C-alpha positions in Angstrom: -44.6 41.5 64.9 -48.2 39.9 64.9 -50.1 37.4 63.8 -53.7 36.7 63.0 -55.3 40.1 62.9 -58.6 38.3 61.1 -59.5 42.1 60.2 -58.9 43.1 63.1 -56.8 46.8 63.9 -57.2 49.1 66.9 -55.2 51.6 68.4 -53.6 49.4 71.0 -52.4 47.3 67.8 -51.2 51.0 66.0 -49.5 52.4 69.2 -46.6 49.2 68.5 -46.9 49.6 64.9 -46.0 53.3 65.4 -42.9 52.4 67.5 -41.5 49.8 65.3 -38.8 50.5 62.5 -40.5 47.7 60.2 -44.2 45.7 60.8 -43.7 41.7 60.1 -47.3 40.1 59.8 -47.5 36.3 59.8 -50.7 35.5 58.1 -54.4 35.6 58.5 -54.6 39.1 57.7 -58.1 39.3 56.8 -59.3 42.6 55.3 -56.3 44.3 53.7 -57.5 47.6 55.4 -55.6 46.1 58.0 -52.3 45.7 56.0 -53.2 49.0 54.2 -53.4 51.0 57.1 -50.1 49.6 58.7 -48.4 50.3 55.6 -49.0 54.1 55.7 -47.3 54.4 59.1 -44.4 51.7 58.6 -42.7 49.2 56.1 -44.9 46.2 56.2 -43.3 42.4 55.4 -46.2 39.9 55.6 -47.4 36.7 54.5 -51.0 35.4 53.7 -52.8 32.7 56.0 -55.2 30.4 55.3 -58.1 32.4 56.0 -56.9 34.9 53.5 -58.9 35.5 50.0 -57.0 35.7 46.6 -56.4 40.0 47.2 -54.1 39.1 50.0 -52.6 35.9 48.2 -51.6 38.1 44.9 -50.2 40.6 47.3 -48.4 38.5 49.9 -46.3 35.3 49.6 -46.4 31.9 51.4 -43.0 32.3 52.3 -41.0 35.6 53.0 -37.6 34.8 53.0 -35.2 37.7 53.6 -32.2 38.8 55.9 -32.9 41.5 58.4 -29.1 43.0 59.2 -26.9 40.0 59.5 -30.1 37.9 60.2 -31.7 35.2 57.9 -35.4 34.9 58.2 -38.2 32.9 57.3 -41.5 34.4 57.8 -44.8 31.4 57.0 -48.1 31.0 58.8 -48.5 27.4 58.8 -45.3 26.3 59.8 -45.7 24.3 63.3 -43.1 24.9 65.5 -40.0 23.1 66.9 -40.1 19.2 66.7 -43.4 19.4 64.9 -42.7 21.2 61.8 -45.5 21.3 58.9 -44.2 18.7 56.7 -44.8 21.3 53.8 -42.2 23.2 55.2 -39.5 20.9 56.1 -37.5 19.5 53.6 -36.6 23.6 53.1 -35.6 24.0 57.0 -33.9 20.9 57.0 -31.6 22.0 53.7 -31.4 25.9 54.4 -32.7 26.7 58.2 -33.0 30.4 58.5 -32.1 31.9 62.3 -35.1 33.1 63.0 -38.4 31.0 61.8 -42.0 33.3 62.0 -45.2 31.5 62.0 -48.5 32.0 63.2 -51.8 30.1 62.9 -52.1 28.3 66.4 -53.0 31.8 68.2 -50.6 30.4 71.0 -47.7 33.0 71.3 -44.6 31.0 71.7 -40.9 31.5 71.6 -38.4 28.5 71.7 -34.6 28.0 70.6 -34.7 25.0 68.0 -31.7 23.4 68.8 -32.2 20.7 65.9 -32.1 23.5 63.4 -30.2 26.4 65.2 -32.8 28.6 64.5 -35.5 30.8 66.9 -38.8 30.0 66.7 -41.7 32.8 67.1 -45.1 33.0 66.7 -46.6 36.1 68.2 -50.2 34.4 69.1 -53.2 36.0 67.6 -53.9 40.1 68.1 -57.2 40.0 66.5 -60.4 39.4 68.1 -61.7 35.9 66.3 -60.6 32.6 67.6 -60.0 30.8 71.0 -57.5 32.7 72.4 -58.1 34.9 75.5 -55.4 37.6 75.5 -54.4 39.2 71.8 -50.9 39.6 71.9 -47.7 40.7 70.0 -43.9 40.1 70.1 -41.1 43.0 69.7 -37.6 42.7 69.8 -34.5 44.6 68.3 -31.9 42.7 65.6 -28.7 44.3 65.7 -26.3 42.8 63.2 -26.5 39.5 64.4 -28.1 39.4 67.4 -32.0 39.4 68.2 -32.2 40.9 71.4 -34.6 42.8 73.8 -37.5 40.3 73.1 -41.0 41.9 74.4 -44.4 40.3 74.9 -47.1 42.8 74.3 -50.3 42.2 75.7 -53.2 44.2 74.0 -56.1 42.9 76.4 -58.9 40.5 75.9 -60.6 39.8 72.9 
């Protein structure tokens, strides 16, 4: 899983793309050449982010809600985090919380269980080179039935 590529894709990222069964991108794609390259290697689920242009907004939704095996997943770019969710998603989150909420935008890698909504919140940080972050990151994990396991933080090096 990755986010905030801001038009950047390199061999360090592609190494992990090749290892995945499926790639999830939590927005701020930048140039669609990034997602086109990923789609040539693996199935991709993505959302557009605030920096993405009309082409990305036509190809990818603002919210991507689906089941992966027995886990309900919601990917959105500007979702916030436990205790400080974006007001734009709060009502939907309250009415029908997913088991796994994935957000981007902050460029801060964070994995946190939310006891209020009984969900796992993940933000993979930023794998691109634009932004204030110092280390480019991704997340990798396994979904096996109803279990989310084997979570791994991937550090791609400094930007």
